Jmol script that loads the backbone (N, CA, C; Angstrom):
load data "model"
ATOM      1  N   MET A   1      80.748 115.462  92.151  1.00  0.00           N
ATOM      2  CA  MET A   1      80.870 114.335  92.979  1.00  0.00           C
ATOM      3  C   MET A   1      79.428 114.268  93.825  1.00  0.00           C
ATOM      4  N   PHE A   2      79.056 113.259  94.203  1.00  0.00           N
ATOM      5  CA  PHE A   2      77.759 113.053  95.003  1.00  0.00           C
ATOM      6  C   PHE A   2      77.811 113.766  96.083  1.00  0.00           C
ATOM      7  N   GLY A   3      78.948 113.798  96.882  1.00  0.00           N
ATOM      8  CA  GLY A   3      78.953 114.545  98.104  1.00  0.00           C
ATOM      9  C   GLY A   3      79.032 115.975  98.134  1.00  0.00           C
ATOM     10  N   THR A   4      79.625 116.341  97.162  1.00  0.00           N
ATOM     11  CA  THR A   4      79.519 118.001  97.008  1.00  0.00           C
ATOM     12  C   THR A   4      78.069 118.293  96.478  1.00  0.00           C
ATOM     13  N   ALA A   5      77.296 117.371  95.918  1.00  0.00           N
ATOM     14  CA  ALA A   5      75.913 118.021  95.466  1.00  0.00           C
ATOM     15  C   ALA A   5      74.899 117.695  96.774  1.00  0.00           C
ATOM     16  N   VAL A   6      75.242 116.864  97.556  1.00  0.00           N
ATOM     17  CA  VAL A   6      74.305 116.508  98.741  1.00  0.00           C
ATOM     18  C   VAL A   6      74.628 117.513  99.805  1.00  0.00           C
ATOM     19  N   PHE A   7      75.936 117.753 100.125  1.00  0.00           N
ATOM     20  CA  PHE A   7      76.214 118.760 101.313  1.00  0.00           C
ATOM     21  C   PHE A   7      76.359 120.011 100.914  1.00  0.00           C
ATOM     22  N   ASN A   8      76.338 120.379  99.404  1.00  0.00           N
ATOM     23  CA  ASN A   8      76.466 121.681  99.197  1.00  0.00           C
ATOM     24  C   ASN A   8      77.875 122.319  99.631  1.00  0.00           C
ATOM     25  N   SER A   9      78.693 121.625  99.559  1.00  0.00           N
ATOM     26  CA  SER A   9      80.280 121.930 100.181  1.00  0.00           C
ATOM     27  C   SER A   9      81.163 121.834  99.300  1.00  0.00           C
ATOM     28  N   SER A  10      82.332 122.401  99.566  1.00  0.00           N
ATOM     29  CA  SER A  10      83.586 122.342  98.597  1.00  0.00           C
ATOM     30  C   SER A  10      84.263 120.886  98.756  1.00  0.00           C
ATOM     31  N   LEU A  11      84.657 120.408  97.657  1.00  0.00           N
ATOM     32  CA  LEU A  11      85.467 119.210  97.570  1.00  0.00           C
ATOM     33  C   LEU A  11      86.557 118.995  98.486  1.00  0.00           C
ATOM     34  N   LYS A  12      87.224 119.991  98.705  1.00  0.00           N
ATOM     35  CA  LYS A  12      88.441 119.905  99.579  1.00  0.00           C
ATOM     36  C   LYS A  12      87.954 119.880 101.062  1.00  0.00           C
ATOM     37  N   TRP A  13      86.668 119.972 101.488  1.00  0.00           N
ATOM     38  CA  TRP A  13      86.475 119.639 102.781  1.00  0.00           C
ATOM     39  C   TRP A  13      86.243 118.222 103.261  1.00  0.00           C
ATOM     40  N   PHE A  14      86.170 117.440 102.158  1.00  0.00           N
ATOM     41  CA  PHE A  14      86.166 115.875 102.276  1.00  0.00           C
ATOM     42  C   PHE A  14      87.671 115.226 102.490  1.00  0.00           C
ATOM     43  N   SER A  15      88.500 116.034 102.072  1.00  0.00           N
ATOM     44  CA  SER A  15      89.890 115.498 102.111  1.00  0.00           C
ATOM     45  C   SER A  15      90.726 115.669 103.502  1.00  0.00           C
ATOM     46  N   GLY A  16      90.080 116.533 104.587  1.00  0.00           N
ATOM     47  CA  GLY A  16      90.796 116.899 105.683  1.00  0.00           C
ATOM     48  C   GLY A  16      90.134 117.994 106.533  1.00  0.00           C
ATOM     49  N   GLY A  17      90.807 118.213 107.470  1.00  0.00           N
ATOM     50  CA  GLY A  17      90.402 119.552 108.178  1.00  0.00           C
ATOM     51  C   GLY A  17      89.279 119.205 109.235  1.00  0.00           C
ATOM     52  N   LEU A  18      88.911 120.163 109.979  1.00  0.00           N
ATOM     53  CA  LEU A  18      87.790 119.973 111.010  1.00  0.00           C
ATOM     54  C   LEU A  18      86.538 120.310 110.381  1.00  0.00           C
ATOM     55  N   HIS A  19      85.912 119.530 109.490  1.00  0.00           N
ATOM     56  CA  HIS A  19      84.873 119.657 108.799  1.00  0.00           C
ATOM     57  C   HIS A  19      83.925 118.298 109.105  1.00  0.00           C
ATOM     58  N   PRO A  20      82.720 118.615 109.047  1.00  0.00           N
ATOM     59  CA  PRO A  20      81.873 117.358 109.086  1.00  0.00           C
ATOM     60  C   PRO A  20      81.855 116.465 107.932  1.00  0.00           C
ATOM     61  N   GLU A  21      82.053 117.138 106.780  1.00  0.00           N
ATOM     62  CA  GLU A  21      82.309 116.120 105.628  1.00  0.00           C
ATOM     63  C   GLU A  21      83.504 115.503 105.696  1.00  0.00           C
ATOM     64  N   SER A  22      84.559 115.796 106.416  1.00  0.00           N
ATOM     65  CA  SER A  22      85.640 115.158 106.572  1.00  0.00           C
ATOM     66  C   SER A  22      85.619 113.841 107.287  1.00  0.00           C
ATOM     67  N   LEU A  23      84.786 114.101 108.559  1.00  0.00           N
ATOM     68  CA  LEU A  23      84.617 113.135 109.487  1.00  0.00           C
ATOM     69  C   LEU A  23      83.678 112.067 109.027  1.00  0.00           C
ATOM     70  N   LEU A  24      82.759 112.566 107.933  1.00  0.00           N
ATOM     71  CA  LEU A  24      81.936 111.408 107.509  1.00  0.00           C
ATOM     72  C   LEU A  24      82.684 110.570 106.332  1.00  0.00           C
ATOM     73  N   TYR A  25      83.423 111.089 105.688  1.00  0.00           N
ATOM     74  CA  TYR A  25      84.232 110.396 104.622  1.00  0.00           C
ATOM     75  C   TYR A  25      85.416 109.411 105.341  1.00  0.00           C
ATOM     76  N   ALA A  26      85.876 110.076 106.469  1.00  0.00           N
ATOM     77  CA  ALA A  26      86.891 109.106 107.343  1.00  0.00           C
ATOM     78  C   ALA A  26      86.145 107.716 107.853  1.00  0.00           C
ATOM     79  N   SER A  27      84.889 108.127 108.410  1.00  0.00           N
ATOM     80  CA  SER A  27      84.102 107.118 109.008  1.00  0.00           C
ATOM     81  C   SER A  27      83.642 106.119 107.893  1.00  0.00           C
ATOM     82  N   TRP A  28      83.040 106.648 106.753  1.00  0.00           N
ATOM     83  CA  TRP A  28      82.557 105.819 105.749  1.00  0.00           C
ATOM     84  C   TRP A  28      83.704 105.053 105.202  1.00  0.00           C
ATOM     85  N   GLU A  29      85.093 105.484 104.951  1.00  0.00           N
ATOM     86  CA  GLU A  29      86.029 104.857 104.472  1.00  0.00           C
ATOM     87  C   GLU A  29      86.497 103.540 105.428  1.00  0.00           C
ATOM     88  N   GLN A  30      86.531 103.557 106.777  1.00  0.00           N
ATOM     89  CA  GLN A  30      86.945 102.628 107.511  1.00  0.00           C
ATOM     90  C   GLN A  30      85.760 101.704 107.785  1.00  0.00           C
ATOM     91  N   LEU A  31      84.469 102.072 107.602  1.00  0.00           N
ATOM     92  CA  LEU A  31      83.406 101.216 107.663  1.00  0.00           C
ATOM     93  C   LEU A  31      83.329 100.405 106.500  1.00  0.00           C
ATOM     94  N   ALA A  32      83.555 100.924 105.296  1.00  0.00           N
ATOM     95  CA  ALA A  32      83.660 100.133 104.046  1.00  0.00           C
ATOM     96  C   ALA A  32      84.882  99.056 104.034  1.00  0.00           C
ATOM     97  N   GLY A  33      85.694  99.586 104.630  1.00  0.00           N
ATOM     98  CA  GLY A  33      87.070  98.620 104.667  1.00  0.00           C
ATOM     99  C   GLY A  33      86.743  97.207 105.591  1.00  0.00           C
ATOM    100  N   PHE A  34      86.036  97.706 106.850  1.00  0.00           N
ATOM    101  CA  PHE A  34      85.619  96.488 107.445  1.00  0.00           C
ATOM    102  C   PHE A  34      84.678  95.742 106.947  1.00  0.00           C
ATOM    103  N   MET A  35      83.657  96.314 106.194  1.00  0.00           N
ATOM    104  CA  MET A  35      82.616  95.409 105.643  1.00  0.00           C
ATOM    105  C   MET A  35      83.396  94.547 104.409  1.00  0.00           C
ATOM    106  N   ILE A  36      84.217  95.031 103.723  1.00  0.00           N
ATOM    107  CA  ILE A  36      84.851  94.179 102.789  1.00  0.00           C
ATOM    108  C   ILE A  36      85.710  93.166 103.332  1.00  0.00           C
ATOM    109  N   CYS A  37      86.379  93.404 104.319  1.00  0.00           N
ATOM    110  CA  CYS A  37      87.279  92.423 104.961  1.00  0.00           C
ATOM    111  C   CYS A  37      86.282  91.346 105.638  1.00  0.00           C
ATOM    112  N   THR A  38      85.163  91.764 106.196  1.00  0.00           N
ATOM    113  CA  THR A  38      84.276  90.595 106.721  1.00  0.00           C
ATOM    114  C   THR A  38      83.585  89.974 105.696  1.00  0.00           C
ATOM    115  N   ALA A  39      83.144  90.418 104.529  1.00  0.00           N
ATOM    116  CA  ALA A  39      82.762  89.837 103.230  1.00  0.00           C
ATOM    117  C   ALA A  39      83.910  88.758 102.714  1.00  0.00           C
ATOM    118  N   PHE A  40      85.053  89.180 102.700  1.00  0.00           N
ATOM    119  CA  PHE A  40      86.081  88.124 102.284  1.00  0.00           C
ATOM    120  C   PHE A  40      86.113  86.960 103.050  1.00  0.00           C
ATOM    121  N   LEU A  41      86.344  87.308 104.421  1.00  0.00           N
ATOM    122  CA  LEU A  41      86.419  86.053 105.308  1.00  0.00           C
ATOM    123  C   LEU A  41      85.308  85.375 105.297  1.00  0.00           C
ATOM    124  N   SER A  42      84.034  85.985 105.153  1.00  0.00           N
ATOM    125  CA  SER A  42      82.815  85.022 105.147  1.00  0.00           C
ATOM    126  C   SER A  42      82.799  84.102 103.893  1.00  0.00           C
ATOM    127  N   PHE A  43      83.315  84.707 102.854  1.00  0.00           N
ATOM    128  CA  PHE A  43      83.435  84.102 101.513  1.00  0.00           C
ATOM    129  C   PHE A  43      84.513  82.876 101.519  1.00  0.00           C
ATOM    130  N   GLY A  44      85.579  83.164 102.086  1.00  0.00           N
ATOM    131  CA  GLY A  44      86.574  82.245 102.262  1.00  0.00           C
ATOM    132  C   GLY A  44      86.096  81.009 103.170  1.00  0.00           C
ATOM    133  N   LYS A  45      85.422  81.589 104.366  1.00  0.00           N
ATOM    134  CA  LYS A  45      85.044  80.438 105.099  1.00  0.00           C
ATOM    135  C   LYS A  45      84.118  79.438 104.438  1.00  0.00           C
ATOM    136  N   LYS A  46      83.148  80.007 103.683  1.00  0.00           N
ATOM    137  CA  LYS A  46      82.183  79.131 103.097  1.00  0.00           C
ATOM    138  C   LYS A  46      82.776  78.429 101.757  1.00  0.00           C
ATOM    139  N   TYR A  47      83.650  78.957 101.136  1.00  0.00           N
ATOM    140  CA  TYR A  47      84.001  78.370  99.848  1.00  0.00           C
ATOM    141  C   TYR A  47      85.446  77.854  99.788  1.00  0.00           C
ATOM    142  N   TRP A  48      86.420  78.478 100.623  1.00  0.00           N
ATOM    143  CA  TRP A  48      87.656  77.896 100.398  1.00  0.00           C
ATOM    144  C   TRP A  48      88.195  77.410 101.753  1.00  0.00           C
ATOM    145  N   ASN A  49      87.292  76.568 102.429  1.00  0.00           N
ATOM    146  CA  ASN A  49      87.646  75.948 103.719  1.00  0.00           C
ATOM    147  C   ASN A  49      88.009  74.682 103.372  1.00  0.00           C
ATOM    148  N   THR A  50      89.168  74.543 102.620  1.00  0.00           N
ATOM    149  CA  THR A  50      89.523  73.127 102.335  1.00  0.00           C
ATOM    150  C   THR A  50      91.383  73.156 102.362  1.00  0.00           C
ATOM    151  N   THR A  51      91.771  71.993 102.336  1.00  0.00           N
ATOM    152  CA  THR A  51      93.296  72.026 102.481  1.00  0.00           C
ATOM    153  C   THR A  51      93.998  71.217 101.375  1.00  0.00           C
ATOM    154  N   SER A  52      95.133  71.510 101.119  1.00  0.00           N
ATOM    155  CA  SER A  52      96.008  70.703 100.200  1.00  0.00           C
ATOM    156  C   SER A  52      97.229  70.877 100.446  1.00  0.00           C
ATOM    157  N   SER A  53      98.132  69.972  99.957  1.00  0.00           N
ATOM    158  CA  SER A  53      99.646  69.998 100.332  1.00  0.00           C
ATOM    159  C   SER A  53     100.180  71.649  99.971  1.00  0.00           C
ATOM    160  N   TRP A  54      99.689  72.302  98.838  1.00  0.00           N
ATOM    161  CA  TRP A  54     100.244  73.501  98.491  1.00  0.00           C
ATOM    162  C   TRP A  54      99.836  74.471  99.689  1.00  0.00           C
ATOM    163  N   LEU A  55      98.542  74.491 100.045  1.00  0.00           N
ATOM    164  CA  LEU A  55      98.093  75.450 101.034  1.00  0.00           C
ATOM    165  C   LEU A  55      98.709  75.107 102.541  1.00  0.00           C
ATOM    166  N   THR A  56      99.225  73.796 102.692  1.00  0.00           N
ATOM    167  CA  THR A  56      99.738  73.621 103.961  1.00  0.00           C
ATOM    168  C   THR A  56     101.349  74.130 104.030  1.00  0.00           C
ATOM    169  N   LYS A  57     101.830  74.179 102.720  1.00  0.00           N
ATOM    170  CA  LYS A  57     102.996  74.853 102.668  1.00  0.00           C
ATOM    171  C   LYS A  57     103.124  76.233 102.974  1.00  0.00           C
ATOM    172  N   LEU A  58     102.049  77.025 102.178  1.00  0.00           N
ATOM    173  CA  LEU A  58     101.707  78.230 102.271  1.00  0.00           C
ATOM    174  C   LEU A  58     101.558  78.691 103.852  1.00  0.00           C
ATOM    175  N   ALA A  59     100.823  77.887 104.498  1.00  0.00           N
ATOM    176  CA  ALA A  59     100.431  78.234 105.797  1.00  0.00           C
ATOM    177  C   ALA A  59     101.580  78.043 106.781  1.00  0.00           C
ATOM    178  N   ARG A  60     102.606  77.105 106.390  1.00  0.00           N
ATOM    179  CA  ARG A  60     103.725  77.003 107.092  1.00  0.00           C
ATOM    180  C   ARG A  60     104.718  78.278 107.075  1.00  0.00           C
ATOM    181  N   CYS A  61     104.517  78.819 105.868  1.00  0.00           N
ATOM    182  CA  CYS A  61     105.511  80.060 105.692  1.00  0.00           C
ATOM    183  C   CYS A  61     104.748  81.202 106.106  1.00  0.00           C
ATOM    184  N   SER A  62     103.633  81.268 106.459  1.00  0.00           N
ATOM    185  CA  SER A  62     102.674  82.646 106.664  1.00  0.00           C
ATOM    186  C   SER A  62     103.347  83.699 107.837  1.00  0.00           C
ATOM    187  N   PHE A  63     103.970  82.931 108.707  1.00  0.00           N
ATOM    188  CA  PHE A  63     104.438  83.737 109.868  1.00  0.00           C
ATOM    189  C   PHE A  63     105.580  84.500 109.462  1.00  0.00           C
ATOM    190  N   ALA A  64     106.553  83.684 108.530  1.00  0.00           N
ATOM    191  CA  ALA A  64     107.640  84.336 108.161  1.00  0.00           C
ATOM    192  C   ALA A  64     107.416  85.458 107.022  1.00  0.00           C
ATOM    193  N   VAL A  65     106.362  85.292 106.424  1.00  0.00           N
ATOM    194  CA  VAL A  65     105.870  86.310 105.289  1.00  0.00           C
ATOM    195  C   VAL A  65     105.371  87.557 106.077  1.00  0.00           C
ATOM    196  N   TYR A  66     104.664  87.394 107.205  1.00  0.00           N
ATOM    197  CA  TYR A  66     104.383  88.417 108.125  1.00  0.00           C
ATOM    198  C   TYR A  66     105.433  89.097 108.525  1.00  0.00           C
ATOM    199  N   ILE A  67     106.514  88.616 108.949  1.00  0.00           N
ATOM    200  CA  ILE A  67     107.763  89.467 109.317  1.00  0.00           C
ATOM    201  C   ILE A  67     108.596  89.967 108.521  1.00  0.00           C
ATOM    202  N   LEU A  68     108.520  89.287 107.243  1.00  0.00           N
ATOM    203  CA  LEU A  68     109.527  89.721 106.169  1.00  0.00           C
ATOM    204  C   LEU A  68     108.819  90.704 104.880  1.00  0.00           C
ATOM    205  N   HIS A  69     107.587  90.512 104.923  1.00  0.00           N
ATOM    206  CA  HIS A  69     106.909  91.336 103.634  1.00  0.00           C
ATOM    207  C   HIS A  69     107.295  92.782 103.504  1.00  0.00           C
ATOM    208  N   PRO A  70     107.542  93.482 104.608  1.00  0.00           N
ATOM    209  CA  PRO A  70     108.025  94.901 104.324  1.00  0.00           C
ATOM    210  C   PRO A  70     109.325  95.030 103.677  1.00  0.00           C
ATOM    211  N   LEU A  71     110.354  94.074 103.868  1.00  0.00           N
ATOM    212  CA  LEU A  71     111.526  94.023 103.048  1.00  0.00           C
ATOM    213  C   LEU A  71     111.441  93.901 101.552  1.00  0.00           C
ATOM    214  N   VAL A  72     110.342  93.009 101.438  1.00  0.00           N
ATOM    215  CA  VAL A  72     110.184  92.565  99.749  1.00  0.00           C
ATOM    216  C   VAL A  72     109.276  93.850  99.191  1.00  0.00           C
ATOM    217  N   LEU A  73     108.330  94.506  99.986  1.00  0.00           N
ATOM    218  CA  LEU A  73     107.547  95.485  99.596  1.00  0.00           C
ATOM    219  C   LEU A  73     108.234  96.664  99.179  1.00  0.00           C
ATOM    220  N   ILE A  74     109.015  97.156 100.239  1.00  0.00           N
ATOM    221  CA  ILE A  74     110.105  98.334  99.940  1.00  0.00           C
ATOM    222  C   ILE A  74     110.942  98.017  98.831  1.00  0.00           C
ATOM    223  N   SER A  75     111.648  96.989  98.762  1.00  0.00           N
ATOM    224  CA  SER A  75     112.472  96.655  97.569  1.00  0.00           C
ATOM    225  C   SER A  75     111.870  96.626  96.326  1.00  0.00           C
ATOM    226  N   LEU A  76     110.665  96.115  96.093  1.00  0.00           N
ATOM    227  CA  LEU A  76     109.997  96.183  94.721  1.00  0.00           C
ATOM    228  C   LEU A  76     109.444  97.471  94.507  1.00  0.00           C
ATOM    229  N   SER A  77     109.099  98.287  95.618  1.00  0.00           N
ATOM    230  CA  SER A  77     108.424  99.634  95.330  1.00  0.00           C
ATOM    231  C   SER A  77     109.799 100.451  94.905  1.00  0.00           C
ATOM    232  N   LEU A  78     110.853 100.543  95.479  1.00  0.00           N
ATOM    233  CA  LEU A  78     111.978 101.210  95.086  1.00  0.00           C
ATOM    234  C   LEU A  78     112.463 100.810  93.602  1.00  0.00           C
ATOM    235  N   ILE A  79     112.344  99.487  93.221  1.00  0.00           N
ATOM    236  CA  ILE A  79     112.630  99.180  91.976  1.00  0.00           C
ATOM    237  C   ILE A  79     111.500  99.687  90.818  1.00  0.00           C
ATOM    238  N   ALA A  80     110.369  99.755  91.460  1.00  0.00           N
ATOM    239  CA  ALA A  80     109.301 100.297  90.482  1.00  0.00           C
ATOM    240  C   ALA A  80     109.173 101.794  90.275  1.00  0.00           C
ATOM    241  N   LYS A  81     109.999 102.551  91.446  1.00  0.00           N
ATOM    242  CA  LYS A  81     109.971 103.845  91.478  1.00  0.00           C
ATOM    243  C   LYS A  81     110.286 104.702  90.254  1.00  0.00           C
ATOM    244  N   SER A  82     111.317 104.217  89.450  1.00  0.00           N
ATOM    245  CA  SER A  82     111.629 104.990  88.394  1.00  0.00           C
ATOM    246  C   SER A  82     110.877 104.799  87.134  1.00  0.00           C
ATOM    247  N   TRP A  83     109.953 103.762  87.331  1.00  0.00           N
ATOM    248  CA  TRP A  83     108.939 103.448  86.036  1.00  0.00           C
ATOM    249  C   TRP A  83     108.217 104.530  85.640  1.00  0.00           C
ATOM    250  N   THR A  84     107.976 105.071  84.478  1.00  0.00           N
ATOM    251  CA  THR A  84     107.160 106.294  84.105  1.00  0.00           C
ATOM    252  C   THR A  84     105.889 105.556  83.441  1.00  0.00           C
ATOM    253  N   ILE A  85     105.239 104.772  84.298  1.00  0.00           N
ATOM    254  CA  ILE A  85     103.927 104.391  83.709  1.00  0.00           C
ATOM    255  C   ILE A  85     102.815 104.859  84.690  1.00  0.00           C
ATOM    256  N   ASP A  86     101.721 104.461  84.425  1.00  0.00           N
ATOM    257  CA  ASP A  86     100.457 104.834  85.603  1.00  0.00           C
ATOM    258  C   ASP A  86     100.838 104.061  86.790  1.00  0.00           C
ATOM    259  N   PRO A  87     100.446 104.775  87.831  1.00  0.00           N
ATOM    260  CA  PRO A  87     100.578 103.932  89.268  1.00  0.00           C
ATOM    261  C   PRO A  87      99.702 102.630  89.338  1.00  0.00           C
ATOM    262  N   ALA A  88      98.458 102.752  88.751  1.00  0.00           N
ATOM    263  CA  ALA A  88      97.663 101.525  88.836  1.00  0.00           C
ATOM    264  C   ALA A  88      98.201 100.527  88.263  1.00  0.00           C
ATOM    265  N   PHE A  89      99.069 100.610  86.907  1.00  0.00           N
ATOM    266  CA  PHE A  89      99.534  99.605  86.377  1.00  0.00           C
ATOM    267  C   PHE A  89     100.746  99.079  87.227  1.00  0.00           C
ATOM    268  N   LYS A  90     101.555  99.775  87.894  1.00  0.00           N
ATOM    269  CA  LYS A  90     102.507  99.570  88.829  1.00  0.00           C
ATOM    270  C   LYS A  90     101.888  98.586  89.752  1.00  0.00           C
ATOM    271  N   PHE A  91     101.009  99.014  90.393  1.00  0.00           N
ATOM    272  CA  PHE A  91     100.021  98.165  91.489  1.00  0.00           C
ATOM    273  C   PHE A  91      99.747  96.933  91.127  1.00  0.00           C
ATOM    274  N   ILE A  92      99.422  96.827  89.758  1.00  0.00           N
ATOM    275  CA  ILE A  92      99.044  95.448  89.081  1.00  0.00           C
ATOM    276  C   ILE A  92     100.276  94.663  88.894  1.00  0.00           C
ATOM    277  N   VAL A  93     101.378  95.308  88.627  1.00  0.00           N
ATOM    278  CA  VAL A  93     102.586  94.441  88.495  1.00  0.00           C
ATOM    279  C   VAL A  93     103.395  94.209  89.858  1.00  0.00           C
ATOM    280  N   VAL A  94     103.515  95.225  90.805  1.00  0.00           N
ATOM    281  CA  VAL A  94     104.097  94.986  91.752  1.00  0.00           C
ATOM    282  C   VAL A  94     103.372  94.293  92.933  1.00  0.00           C
ATOM    283  N   GLY A  95     102.053  94.367  93.006  1.00  0.00           N
ATOM    284  CA  GLY A  95     101.304  93.622  93.975  1.00  0.00           C
ATOM    285  C   GLY A  95     101.267  92.039  94.143  1.00  0.00           C
ATOM    286  N   PRO A  96     101.047  91.399  92.883  1.00  0.00           N
ATOM    287  CA  PRO A  96     101.338  90.110  92.818  1.00  0.00           C
ATOM    288  C   PRO A  96     102.782  89.649  93.061  1.00  0.00           C
ATOM    289  N   ALA A  97     103.711  90.262  92.481  1.00  0.00           N
ATOM    290  CA  ALA A  97     104.952  90.120  92.594  1.00  0.00           C
ATOM    291  C   ALA A  97     105.165  89.973  94.152  1.00  0.00           C
ATOM    292  N   ALA A  98     104.865  91.158  94.733  1.00  0.00           N
ATOM    293  CA  ALA A  98     105.188  91.115  96.521  1.00  0.00           C
ATOM    294  C   ALA A  98     104.706  89.901  97.037  1.00  0.00           C
ATOM    295  N   VAL A  99     103.510  89.511  96.652  1.00  0.00           N
ATOM    296  CA  VAL A  99     102.866  88.414  97.326  1.00  0.00           C
ATOM    297  C   VAL A  99     103.843  87.082  96.815  1.00  0.00           C
ATOM    298  N   ILE A 100     103.998  86.883  95.550  1.00  0.00           N
ATOM    299  CA  ILE A 100     104.837  85.784  95.404  1.00  0.00           C
ATOM    300  C   ILE A 100     106.373  85.624  95.869  1.00  0.00           C
ATOM    301  N   PHE A 101     106.967  86.893  95.942  1.00  0.00           N
ATOM    302  CA  PHE A 101     108.276  86.899  96.337  1.00  0.00           C
ATOM    303  C   PHE A 101     108.430  86.948  97.932  1.00  0.00           C
ATOM    304  N   SER A 102     107.381  87.316  98.623  1.00  0.00           N
ATOM    305  CA  SER A 102     107.252  87.260 100.102  1.00  0.00           C
ATOM    306  C   SER A 102     107.162  85.966 100.504  1.00  0.00           C
ATOM    307  N   PHE A 103     106.169  84.999  99.771  1.00  0.00           N
ATOM    308  CA  PHE A 103     106.040  83.565 100.209  1.00  0.00           C
ATOM    309  C   PHE A 103     107.518  82.870  99.663  1.00  0.00           C
ATOM    310  N   LEU A 104     108.096  83.284  98.570  1.00  0.00           N
ATOM    311  CA  LEU A 104     109.356  82.570  98.354  1.00  0.00           C
ATOM    312  C   LEU A 104     110.182  83.016  99.269  1.00  0.00           C
ATOM    313  N   LEU A 105     110.553  84.169  99.986  1.00  0.00           N
ATOM    314  CA  LEU A 105     111.419  84.456 100.978  1.00  0.00           C
ATOM    315  C   LEU A 105     111.081  83.987 102.134  1.00  0.00           C
ATOM    316  N   GLY A 106     109.709  83.695 102.640  1.00  0.00           N
ATOM    317  CA  GLY A 106     109.318  83.011 103.717  1.00  0.00           C
ATOM    318  C   GLY A 106     109.546  81.431 103.878  1.00  0.00           C
ATOM    319  N   TYR A 107     109.417  80.960 102.643  1.00  0.00           N
ATOM    320  CA  TYR A 107     109.795  79.594 102.330  1.00  0.00           C
ATOM    321  C   TYR A 107     111.347  79.240 102.464  1.00  0.00           C
ATOM    322  N   VAL A 108     112.083  80.065 101.924  1.00  0.00           N
ATOM    323  CA  VAL A 108     113.623  79.932 102.070  1.00  0.00           C
ATOM    324  C   VAL A 108     113.786  80.077 103.540  1.00  0.00           C
ATOM    325  N   VAL A 109     113.357  81.079 104.169  1.00  0.00           N
ATOM    326  CA  VAL A 109     113.688  81.420 105.710  1.00  0.00           C
ATOM    327  C   VAL A 109     113.286  80.057 106.558  1.00  0.00           C
ATOM    328  N   VAL A 110     112.252  79.510 106.199  1.00  0.00           N
ATOM    329  CA  VAL A 110     111.432  78.516 107.213  1.00  0.00           C
ATOM    330  C   VAL A 110     112.498  77.276 106.805  1.00  0.00           C
ATOM    331  N   LYS A 111     113.002  77.138 105.786  1.00  0.00           N
ATOM    332  CA  LYS A 111     113.920  76.032 105.481  1.00  0.00           C
ATOM    333  C   LYS A 111     115.319  76.064 106.306  1.00  0.00           C
ATOM    334  N   ILE A 112     115.566  77.216 106.929  1.00  0.00           N
ATOM    335  CA  ILE A 112     116.964  77.324 107.672  1.00  0.00           C
ATOM    336  C   ILE A 112     116.801  76.534 108.713  1.00  0.00           C
ATOM    337  N   PRO A 113     117.691  75.664 109.208  1.00  0.00           N
ATOM    338  CA  PRO A 113     117.586  74.873 110.351  1.00  0.00           C
ATOM    339  C   PRO A 113     117.431  75.254 111.855  1.00  0.00           C
ATOM    340  N   GLY A 114     117.801  76.134 112.046  1.00  0.00           N
ATOM    341  CA  GLY A 114     117.576  76.967 113.348  1.00  0.00           C
ATOM    342  C   GLY A 114     116.262  77.736 113.536  1.00  0.00           C
ATOM    343  N   VAL A 115     116.132  78.418 112.255  1.00  0.00           N
ATOM    344  CA  VAL A 115     114.989  79.445 112.184  1.00  0.00           C
ATOM    345  C   VAL A 115     113.623  78.648 112.250  1.00  0.00           C
ATOM    346  N   ASN A 116     113.659  77.460 111.527  1.00  0.00           N
ATOM    347  CA  ASN A 116     112.343  76.963 111.454  1.00  0.00           C
ATOM    348  C   ASN A 116     111.825  76.248 112.889  1.00  0.00           C
ATOM    349  N   LYS A 117     112.582  76.672 113.885  1.00  0.00           N
ATOM    350  CA  LYS A 117     111.967  76.271 115.231  1.00  0.00           C
ATOM    351  C   LYS A 117     111.416  77.447 115.985  1.00  0.00           C
ATOM    352  N   VAL A 118     111.923  78.737 115.461  1.00  0.00           N
ATOM    353  CA  VAL A 118     111.345  79.853 116.076  1.00  0.00           C
ATOM    354  C   VAL A 118     110.182  80.403 115.096  1.00  0.00           C
ATOM    355  N   ILE A 119     110.378  80.345 113.613  1.00  0.00           N
ATOM    356  CA  ILE A 119     109.132  80.732 112.868  1.00  0.00           C
ATOM    357  C   ILE A 119     108.097  79.783 112.598  1.00  0.00           C
TER     358      ILE A 119
END
end "model"
wireframe off; spacefill off
backbone 0.3
color backbone group
């Protein structure tokens, strides 16, 4: 690993504990996540700043999805728990399914007469 060669330290020091390597890795991870999110937002603002009837319906369901997505994620994760396949493949299957089912559940909840005024 690059970090072990540069810092001449054990690999386990990067995964936790009171070590400078652990602090460096944790800081880098947060900074990289922030930069990726900023890049996606900038890209979306420049290229996806349009509207359509489909996107309007998705936007209407977004708050319901925000509230209900843990229910969908936990349910799909428990279903996929018993699969004896690579976790990366599980993520490829469960991730898009979670997005689709979260928006479907949000769409159904928004259609409920009393709830649609709150959500």
